[in-house]
N, CA and C of each residue as an Amber inpcrd file, in Angstrom:
protein
   510
  17.4190000  32.8270000  39.7520000  18.3230000  33.0480000  38.6270000
  18.7150000  31.6550000  37.8510000  18.9130000  30.9320000  38.5320000
  19.5920000  29.3550000  37.4840000  18.0070000  28.9700000  37.1340000
  17.0060000  29.1040000  37.6010000  15.6420000  27.8680000  37.1070000
  15.2020000  28.9980000  35.8430000  15.4640000  30.4480000  36.0640000
  14.8750000  31.5640000  34.8510000  15.9700000  31.1200000  33.7890000
  17.3860000  30.7950000  33.9970000  18.0760000  30.7010000  32.8210000
  17.6630000  29.2090000  32.2590000  17.4030000  28.0370000  33.2430000
  16.8740000  26.9590000  32.4720000  15.5960000  26.9290000  32.0330000
  14.8910000  27.6630000  32.1730000  13.4200000  27.7400000  31.7850000
  13.7150000  28.4170000  30.3080000  14.8020000  29.2030000  30.3010000
  14.9840000  29.6190000  28.8050000  15.8560000  28.6260000  27.7800000
  16.8990000  28.1980000  28.5510000  17.3150000  27.1040000  26.9670000
  16.2450000  25.9810000  26.9610000  15.7900000  26.0310000  27.7880000
  15.0130000  24.6670000  27.6290000  14.3420000  24.3520000  26.2840000
  13.7470000  25.3710000  25.8720000  12.8810000  25.5340000  24.7730000
  13.7140000  25.6630000  23.0750000  15.3140000  26.0790000  23.4680000
  16.1050000  25.8150000  22.7510000  16.5280000  24.6900000  22.6240000
  16.6930000  24.0400000  23.6790000  17.4710000  22.7940000  23.0980000
  16.1030000  21.7380000  22.7280000  15.2530000  21.8780000  23.1550000
  13.8440000  20.9110000  22.4440000  14.2160000  20.8030000  20.9150000
  14.0460000  22.5130000  20.4400000  14.1890000  22.7600000  18.9700000
  15.4360000  22.0320000  18.7310000  16.4480000  21.9420000  19.0510000
  17.5520000  21.4480000  18.5960000  17.1600000  19.8750000  18.0800000
  16.3300000  19.2190000  18.6420000  15.9580000  17.8700000  18.3670000
  15.4740000  17.8300000  17.2870000  14.7340000  18.7360000  16.6900000
  13.8420000  19.0560000  15.2550000  14.4230000  19.5220000  14.6850000
  15.5070000  19.9690000  14.0720000  17.0010000  20.0430000  13.3650000
  16.1540000  19.7200000  11.5170000  15.8730000  17.8610000  12.1240000
  16.1000000  17.5750000  10.6650000  14.7550000  16.9990000   9.9160000
  13.9630000  17.3190000  11.3600000  12.3770000  17.2900000  10.4710000
  12.0040000  17.7740000   9.2940000  11.3310000  17.3420000   8.9190000
  10.8930000  17.8680000   7.2630000   9.3400000  18.3970000   7.7800000
   8.8460000  19.4540000   7.3050000   7.2440000  19.8600000   7.0100000
   6.6820000  19.4220000   5.7900000   7.2680000  19.2670000   4.8970000
   6.9260000  18.9850000   3.3450000   7.3060000  17.3440000   2.9510000
   7.2640000  16.9740000   1.9030000   7.5670000  15.9340000   1.6390000
   8.7710000  15.4950000   0.8340000   9.3020000  14.3420000   1.0070000
  10.6660000  14.4760000   0.1430000  10.8760000  14.2670000  -0.9050000
   9.3790000  13.8160000  -1.6310000   9.4390000  13.7220000  -3.0130000
   9.4250000  14.7530000  -4.0940000  10.6560000  14.7250000  -4.7310000
  10.5480000  16.2070000  -5.5890000   9.3350000  16.7110000  -6.2070000
   9.2380000  18.0790000  -6.2820000   8.0260000  18.7500000  -6.8400000
   7.5700000  18.2970000  -8.2390000   8.9760000  17.9910000  -9.0220000
   8.8580000  17.7740000 -10.8540000   8.6820000  16.4050000 -11.2650000
   7.9950000  15.5630000  -9.7450000   7.8880000  13.9490000 -10.1160000
   6.5620000  13.5640000  -9.0800000   5.8100000  15.0940000  -8.7870000
   4.5690000  14.4990000  -8.2200000   3.3360000  14.2650000  -8.7220000
   3.6940000  13.3140000 -10.3640000   2.3640000  13.3140000 -10.6000000
   2.8470000  11.2140000 -10.7520000   1.4200000  10.7100000 -10.8640000
   1.4940000   9.3550000 -10.6180000   0.1650000   8.9230000 -11.5020000
   0.2700000   7.6630000 -11.7300000  -0.6650000   6.9450000 -12.9590000
  -0.7390000   5.3700000 -12.3380000  -1.5310000   4.7540000 -12.3510000
  -1.6750000   3.2670000 -11.9110000  -3.0640000   2.8020000 -12.7280000
  -2.0970000   2.4140000 -13.7940000  -3.1960000   1.5460000 -14.5860000
  -3.5360000   0.1450000 -14.1920000  -4.7570000  -0.2650000 -14.0990000
  -5.2600000  -1.7810000 -13.6430000  -4.2910000  -2.3630000 -13.5800000
  -4.1140000  -3.5200000 -12.2400000  -3.4610000  -4.2840000 -11.9860000
  -3.6260000  -5.3700000 -12.5810000  -2.8120000  -6.0820000 -12.9100000
  -3.1150000  -7.7710000 -13.8770000  -3.7430000  -8.8010000 -12.2860000
  -4.0390000  -9.8080000 -12.6090000  -4.8070000 -10.3610000 -11.4790000
  -4.5470000 -11.7070000 -12.0710000  -3.7230000 -12.9990000 -12.1800000
  -3.0220000 -13.9520000 -11.8590000  -3.6350000 -15.3690000 -11.0340000
  -4.3330000 -14.3830000  -9.8720000  -5.0430000 -15.3110000  -9.3640000
  -6.1550000 -15.7480000  -9.4100000  -6.8330000 -16.8610000  -8.5830000
  -8.2090000 -16.9620000  -8.7740000  -9.1810000 -16.5640000  -7.7570000
  -9.0250000 -15.1190000  -7.3330000  -9.9280000 -14.5510000  -6.9920000
 -10.0320000 -13.1970000  -7.7110000 -12.0220000 -13.1920000  -8.1370000
 -12.3020000 -12.4270000  -8.7870000 -12.4240000 -10.8130000  -8.6520000
 -11.8110000 -10.2530000  -9.0900000 -11.6780000  -8.7540000  -9.0760000
 -11.0180000  -8.0450000  -7.8060000  -9.9670000  -8.8540000  -7.8900000
  -8.4950000  -8.2490000  -6.8780000  -8.1790000  -7.4280000  -7.7270000
  -7.8760000  -7.7280000  -9.4660000  -7.2910000  -6.7430000 -10.1360000
  -7.4910000  -5.0310000  -9.9740000  -8.9150000  -5.2650000 -10.4540000
  -9.5040000  -4.1600000 -10.2970000  -9.4680000  -2.7720000  -8.9830000
 -10.2510000  -3.8300000  -8.1700000 -10.1440000  -3.4450000  -7.2730000
  -8.9780000  -2.9710000  -6.0350000  -7.8040000  -3.2280000  -6.3660000
  -6.5520000  -2.9580000  -5.4850000  -5.9720000  -1.3700000  -6.4860000
  -6.1530000  -1.8830000  -7.3970000  -5.9800000  -0.3010000  -8.3690000
  -6.6180000   0.3530000  -7.8580000  -8.2540000   0.6220000  -8.1590000
  -9.1770000   1.4030000  -7.3860000  -8.7310000   2.0640000  -5.7610000
  -8.1510000   1.0060000  -5.1880000  -7.4970000   1.5240000  -3.4370000
  -6.3850000   2.1050000  -3.5640000  -5.4300000   1.3280000  -4.3390000
  -4.5080000   2.3010000  -4.2510000  -4.4060000   3.7610000  -4.9990000
  -4.8990000   4.0290000  -6.4360000  -5.4190000   5.4320000  -6.3520000
  -6.2650000   6.5130000  -5.3760000  -7.2890000   5.5300000  -4.4420000
  -7.7000000   6.6280000  -3.3640000  -6.4200000   6.6690000  -2.6180000
  -5.4950000   5.5890000  -1.8150000  -4.6300000   6.1270000  -1.1430000
  -3.9040000   6.9400000  -1.4990000  -3.5270000   7.3620000  -2.7880000
  -2.6740000   7.8840000  -3.0800000  -3.3180000   9.6930000  -3.3040000
  -4.5250000   9.6650000  -3.7100000  -5.2630000  10.6310000  -3.3030000
  -5.6310000  10.9410000  -1.8390000  -5.4900000  10.2490000  -1.1920000
  -5.6140000  10.6210000   0.5170000  -4.6060000  11.1240000   1.2680000
  -3.3190000  10.6070000   0.6800000  -2.3050000  11.0500000   1.0780000
  -1.6960000  12.6140000   0.8600000  -2.3700000  12.4310000  -0.6490000
  -2.2130000  14.1210000  -1.2800000  -0.6400000  13.9970000  -1.7670000
   0.1520000  14.1310000  -2.0560000   1.4730000  14.5280000  -2.3070000
   1.3650000  14.8570000  -3.5610000   1.3120000  13.1080000  -4.2270000
   0.9970000  13.1080000  -5.4800000  -0.1930000  13.3430000  -6.1970000
  -0.7300000  13.8190000  -7.1730000  -1.3410000  14.2010000  -8.3990000
  -1.5020000  12.8280000  -9.2460000  -2.9630000  12.4050000  -9.2290000
  -3.0850000  11.2860000 -10.2600000  -3.5600000  12.0860000 -11.4300000
  -2.6400000  11.3310000 -12.3860000  -2.9140000  11.9130000 -13.9310000
  -3.3230000  10.7010000 -14.7710000  -3.4880000  10.2800000 -16.1260000
  -3.5810000   9.4670000 -16.7960000  -2.1340000   8.8230000 -17.1050000
  -1.8590000   7.6480000 -18.0270000  -0.3230000   7.2260000 -18.4330000
   0.0660000   8.1830000 -18.9320000   0.0150000   8.4300000 -19.8930000
   0.6510000   9.3350000 -20.7950000   1.1270000  10.8700000 -20.0350000
   0.4580000  11.2400000 -19.1760000   1.0690000  12.3290000 -18.9860000
   1.5840000  12.4240000 -17.1790000   2.0360000  11.6220000 -16.5190000
   2.3030000  11.2980000 -15.4430000   4.2200000  10.7540000 -15.4260000
   4.4860000  11.3010000 -14.5330000   6.5370000  11.2650000 -14.2760000
   6.4290000   9.9680000 -13.3600000   5.5940000   9.6170000 -12.5340000
   5.8330000   8.3250000 -12.1180000   4.2770000   7.2560000 -12.5600000
   4.6520000   5.8470000 -12.6230000   3.7550000   4.9210000 -12.6130000
   4.0350000   3.1500000 -11.9000000   3.1690000   3.3400000 -11.3640000
   3.0630000   2.0840000 -10.7050000   1.9160000   0.9450000 -11.5800000
   3.1480000   0.0250000 -12.0670000   2.3020000  -1.0620000 -12.5710000
   2.6270000  -2.5560000 -11.5270000   1.4380000  -3.0050000 -11.4270000
   1.5900000  -4.4060000 -10.9360000   0.6730000  -5.4680000 -11.1070000
   1.2640000  -6.9680000 -11.0220000   0.6730000  -8.3680000 -11.0690000
  -0.0950000  -8.7990000  -9.8550000  -1.0710000  -9.4280000  -9.4960000
  -1.2450000  -9.9490000  -8.4570000  -1.1050000 -11.1590000  -8.4980000
  -0.4000000 -12.1200000  -8.0020000   0.4260000 -13.3380000  -8.0340000
  -0.4180000 -14.6240000  -8.2130000  -0.9070000 -14.6310000  -6.8450000
  -1.8140000 -15.7550000  -6.1300000  -2.2210000 -15.1140000  -4.7740000
  -3.2200000 -15.8730000  -4.7090000  -3.7660000 -15.9330000  -3.6440000
  -3.9000000 -17.2500000  -2.8200000  -3.5780000 -17.1730000  -1.9640000
  -3.9490000 -18.6670000  -0.9870000  -5.1930000 -18.2560000   0.3690000
  -5.6480000 -19.4130000   0.1550000  -6.7830000 -19.6320000   1.5080000
  -6.2660000 -20.9070000   2.6150000  -6.2400000 -20.8420000   3.6110000
  -5.5130000 -21.6240000   4.4500000  -6.3150000 -21.6570000   5.6670000
  -6.8840000 -23.1410000   6.2730000  -7.9890000 -23.3180000   7.2940000
  -7.7300000 -23.0570000   8.5270000  -8.2510000 -22.0320000   9.4150000
  -7.7620000 -22.1010000  10.8390000  -8.3780000 -22.3400000  11.7590000
 -10.0590000 -23.2280000  11.0740000 -10.8910000 -23.3510000  12.5280000
 -11.7190000 -23.9740000  11.7880000 -12.1270000 -24.7680000  12.3220000
 -13.4400000 -26.0360000  11.8470000 -14.6890000 -25.4740000  12.8640000
 -15.7120000 -25.5870000  11.5960000 -17.4670000 -25.3350000  12.1510000
 -17.8140000 -26.6070000  12.9800000 -18.4390000 -26.4930000  14.3720000
 -18.5030000 -27.5890000  14.5900000 -19.9170000 -28.3860000  14.0990000
 -19.7320000 -29.7860000  14.2530000 -21.1040000 -29.9930000  13.5380000
 -21.1630000 -30.2460000  11.8040000 -20.3510000 -30.1710000  11.2680000
 -19.9820000 -30.0270000  10.1020000 -18.8710000 -30.9290000   9.6730000
 -18.0000000 -31.7360000  10.0350000 -17.0990000 -32.6250000  10.1640000
 -15.8440000 -32.2590000   9.9460000 -15.0410000 -31.7500000   8.8540000
 -14.0310000 -31.4870000   8.3570000 -14.2160000 -30.1100000   7.7010000
 -15.3180000 -29.4050000   7.5720000 -15.5580000 -27.9210000   7.2060000
 -15.0940000 -26.9220000   7.7130000 -14.0940000 -26.1480000   7.0330000
 -13.9290000 -24.9530000   7.7400000 -14.4130000 -24.0330000   7.9050000
 -14.7860000 -23.3380000   9.1510000 -15.8100000 -22.1860000   9.3380000
 -14.7310000 -20.7390000   8.6960000 -13.6180000 -20.8410000   9.0460000
 -12.4520000 -20.0180000   9.3200000 -11.3380000 -19.8380000   8.3270000
 -11.1800000 -19.0800000   7.6850000  -9.9100000 -19.4210000   6.6520000
  -8.6480000 -17.5730000   6.9110000  -6.9630000 -18.0680000   6.8440000
  -6.6270000 -17.2380000   6.3830000  -6.3530000 -17.1170000   5.0970000
  -6.3570000 -15.7250000   4.2540000  -6.4330000 -15.2760000   3.1150000
  -4.8550000 -14.8180000   3.4920000  -3.8540000 -15.4740000   2.0730000
  -2.6500000 -14.7100000   1.9650000  -2.4520000 -14.3180000   0.1610000
  -2.1890000 -12.9890000  -0.0700000  -1.8850000 -12.7370000  -1.4640000
  -0.7480000 -12.1600000  -1.3860000  -0.2360000 -12.3980000  -2.7150000
   1.0740000 -11.8440000  -3.1510000   0.4400000 -10.7510000  -4.4160000
   1.6200000  -9.4520000  -4.2320000   1.1790000  -9.1240000  -5.4180000
   2.6850000  -7.9870000  -5.9310000   3.2150000  -8.2470000  -7.0690000
   4.8510000  -7.8990000  -7.7730000   4.1560000  -6.3260000  -8.2970000
   4.9520000  -5.3970000  -8.0440000   4.3970000  -3.9740000  -8.7800000
   5.8630000  -3.2380000  -8.4750000   6.1630000  -2.2580000  -9.5090000
   7.2470000  -2.0820000 -10.1280000   6.7610000  -0.2680000 -10.1140000
   7.7340000   0.1500000  -9.5250000   7.4870000   2.2040000  -9.9010000
   8.3800000   2.3800000 -10.6650000   7.7390000   3.2220000 -12.2490000
   8.4110000   3.8450000 -13.1500000   8.7540000   4.9480000 -13.2510000
   9.7320000   5.6620000 -13.3150000  10.1850000   6.9710000 -13.5170000
  10.1610000   7.2310000 -14.8590000   9.1550000   7.7420000 -15.4050000
   8.7880000   7.5630000 -16.6590000   9.5330000   8.9030000 -17.3910000
   9.7930000  10.1800000 -16.7820000  10.3650000  11.1010000 -17.4290000
  11.7830000  10.5470000 -17.5130000  12.7140000  10.3230000 -16.9860000
  13.8310000   9.6430000 -16.5190000  13.8720000   8.0280000 -17.7680000
  12.7790000   7.8830000 -17.6050000  13.2470000   6.0810000 -18.3190000
  13.8610000   5.2050000 -17.7990000  13.5960000   5.4170000 -16.2650000
  14.0740000   4.4730000 -15.1170000  13.0540000   3.5330000 -14.1030000
  13.5560000   2.5740000 -14.1830000  12.6150000   1.5790000 -13.2130000
  13.1190000   1.6770000 -11.5830000  12.6970000   2.1080000 -10.9460000
  12.9950000   2.7180000  -9.3740000  12.6310000   1.4870000  -8.6610000
  11.7620000   1.0320000  -8.8850000  11.4340000  -0.2620000  -7.8100000
  11.1280000  -1.2370000  -8.8820000  12.0440000  -2.7270000  -9.3740000
  11.1390000  -3.8210000 -10.3770000  10.9790000  -4.6180000  -9.6150000
   9.2750000  -4.7670000  -9.6430000   8.9930000  -6.4870000  -9.1530000
   8.8210000  -6.3270000  -7.3170000   9.0780000  -5.6390000  -6.9970000
   9.0270000  -6.0440000  -5.7030000   7.8680000  -6.6980000  -5.3460000
   7.5540000  -7.3100000  -4.4080000   6.4300000  -8.1470000  -3.9720000
   6.2850000  -7.7470000  -2.9800000   4.7720000  -7.6830000  -2.6040000
   4.0760000  -7.6290000  -1.3950000   3.3880000  -8.6480000  -1.1120000
   2.8820000  -8.4810000   0.1240000   1.9450000  -9.4850000   0.7530000
   1.1240000  -8.8690000   1.2800000  -0.1760000  -9.6350000   1.2970000
  -1.3140000  -8.8740000   2.6890000  -2.0980000  -9.9500000   2.6780000
  -2.2090000  -9.8640000   3.7940000  -3.0270000 -11.5920000   4.3850000
  -4.4520000 -10.5980000   5.5850000  -5.3250000 -11.2060000   5.5190000
  -6.9250000 -11.0530000   6.5400000  -7.2010000 -12.4000000   6.5300000
  -8.1940000 -12.5840000   7.6190000  -8.7770000 -13.7070000   7.5280000
 -10.5010000 -13.4140000   7.2130000 -11.1410000 -14.3770000   6.4260000
 -12.3370000 -14.7400000   6.4840000 -13.0770000 -15.4890000   7.4890000
 -14.4080000 -15.3800000   7.7910000 -15.2160000 -16.1980000   8.4260000
 -16.4230000 -16.7090000   7.5170000 -16.3570000 -17.6680000   7.2130000
 -17.5290000 -18.6700000   6.4330000 -18.9050000 -18.6480000   6.9030000
 -19.7740000 -18.3930000   6.7640000 -20.8490000 -18.8380000   7.3620000
 -22.0760000 -19.5330000   7.1760000 -22.0750000 -19.5480000   5.3650000
 -22.8760000 -20.2750000   5.0010000 -22.0940000 -20.5090000   3.2260000
 -21.4440000 -19.5060000   2.8680000 -20.8700000 -19.6160000   1.4060000
 -20.0870000 -19.1490000   1.3540000 -18.6390000 -20.3800000   0.8840000
 -17.2500000 -19.7600000   0.6210000 -16.8980000 -18.4640000  -0.5340000
 -17.7750000 -18.4980000  -1.4400000 -17.4260000 -17.2970000  -2.3210000
 -17.7390000 -16.2430000  -1.9150000 -18.8940000 -16.2190000  -1.1520000
 -19.1170000 -14.5380000  -0.3310000 -18.1170000 -14.1930000   0.5060000
 -17.9610000 -15.4760000   1.3830000 -16.4750000 -14.9000000   2.0460000
 -15.2950000 -14.2940000   1.4980000 -15.0940000 -14.9280000   0.2880000
 -13.7650000 -14.6920000  -0.5050000 -13.8070000 -13.2780000  -0.8710000
 -15.0980000 -13.1720000  -1.6270000 -15.6850000 -11.7920000  -2.0820000
 -15.2410000 -10.6190000  -1.1560000 -15.8160000 -11.3970000   0.2710000
 -15.5250000  -9.9650000   1.3600000 -13.8410000  -9.7430000   1.8370000
 -13.0540000 -10.3360000   1.2880000 -11.5540000 -10.7320000   1.4770000
 -11.0960000  -9.2980000   0.8500000 -11.6040000  -9.3360000  -0.2230000
 -10.7650000  -8.8270000  -1.9010000 -10.4840000  -7.0660000  -1.2860000
 -11.9340000  -6.4630000  -0.7560000 -11.4730000  -4.9630000  -0.3150000
  -9.9890000  -5.0100000   0.6860000 -10.1930000  -5.8280000   1.8520000
  -9.2250000  -5.9360000   2.7380000  -7.9090000  -6.0510000   2.3130000
  -7.6780000  -6.5690000   1.4770000  -6.4760000  -7.4180000   0.8060000
  -6.1240000  -6.2230000   0.1770000  -6.7230000  -5.4920000  -0.5480000
  -6.6840000  -4.3270000  -1.6390000  -6.1620000  -3.2290000  -0.9860000
  -6.5910000  -3.0400000   0.2470000  -6.7590000  -2.1340000   1.2740000
  -5.1530000  -1.7850000   2.0910000  -4.1100000  -3.2740000   2.3870000
  -3.3870000  -3.4530000   2.7880000  -2.2470000  -3.2860000   1.3830000
  -2.4030000  -3.7060000   0.4290000  -1.7060000  -3.1420000  -1.0160000
  -1.2890000  -2.0260000  -0.9360000  -2.1700000  -1.1470000  -1.0750000
  -2.8700000   0.0630000  -1.7730000  -1.5800000   0.4570000  -0.2090000
  -1.7530000   0.6570000   1.0690000  -0.8750000   1.5160000   1.7470000
   0.6450000   0.8660000   1.7600000   0.9840000  -0.5390000   1.5030000
   2.3550000  -0.6330000   1.1870000   2.4780000   0.0070000  -0.1690000
   2.0770000  -0.0060000  -1.3640000   2.6970000   0.8330000  -2.5080000
   2.5260000   1.8180000  -1.9010000   2.5490000   2.6220000  -1.5800000
   1.9870000   4.0750000  -1.2310000   2.8270000   4.8390000  -0.9210000
   3.0100000   3.7730000   0.2430000   4.5310000   3.9560000   1.2890000
   5.8180000   4.1360000   1.0670000   5.9770000   2.8000000   0.0810000
   7.3140000   2.8910000  -1.1460000   7.5820000   3.9700000  -1.7880000
   6.4090000   4.3040000  -2.4370000   6.1840000   5.3570000  -3.5680000
   7.0270000   6.9650000  -2.5800000   6.2350000   7.0840000  -1.7130000
   6.5490000   8.1200000  -0.6720000   8.1350000   7.9470000  -0.0580000
   8.3630000   7.1730000  -0.0710000   9.7610000   6.6110000   1.1110000
  11.4120000   6.3840000   0.0180000  10.7600000   6.4260000  -1.2030000
  11.8590000   5.7940000  -2.1300000  12.8510000   7.3450000  -2.3970000
  13.9710000   6.8580000  -2.1230000  14.7000000   8.0500000  -2.1570000
  15.1940000   8.9960000  -3.6050000  14.6490000   9.5100000  -3.6070000
  14.7390000  10.1340000  -5.0310000  15.1700000  10.6320000  -5.5260000
  15.9350000  11.7240000  -5.2750000  16.8580000  12.5970000  -4.9830000
  18.1100000  11.6930000  -5.0090000  18.3680000  10.6020000  -4.7100000
  19.9920000  10.5800000  -3.6570000  20.4770000   9.5380000  -4.9720000
């Protein structure tokens, strides 16, 4: 008898732990449209601005809460500026003296999240960092170019996470 009542109460107790869980997004329905104009690139790494914009749009699309619109038709707009990219050597190639064979790449981006319907800046120049390692075989420029998509993907994940987790209604 005790076992039977225990088995009956167990699911009820377990369900109480899920009382605050939401199956839908916390982003209000009326602001689920987003625009991402091309990020400005003040770094020396070519193409990082447009590629980061593309990856951010892709990440919003993959996540699915926001629908992508043009700048004039959206409720939320993400504006960003890539501030700098630094390459720091971490390993040196044997037989080439002081030539680095591997670099750690650090990039900094500042982004703002703007509620265009209310004319309010939700996140103002929030700083994001991304990093990756590049291996230099023969050509440093090619290795730097290969870092662009990895840095852009990391920026995109962070920006979309902040857009989803912002306390819009509070």
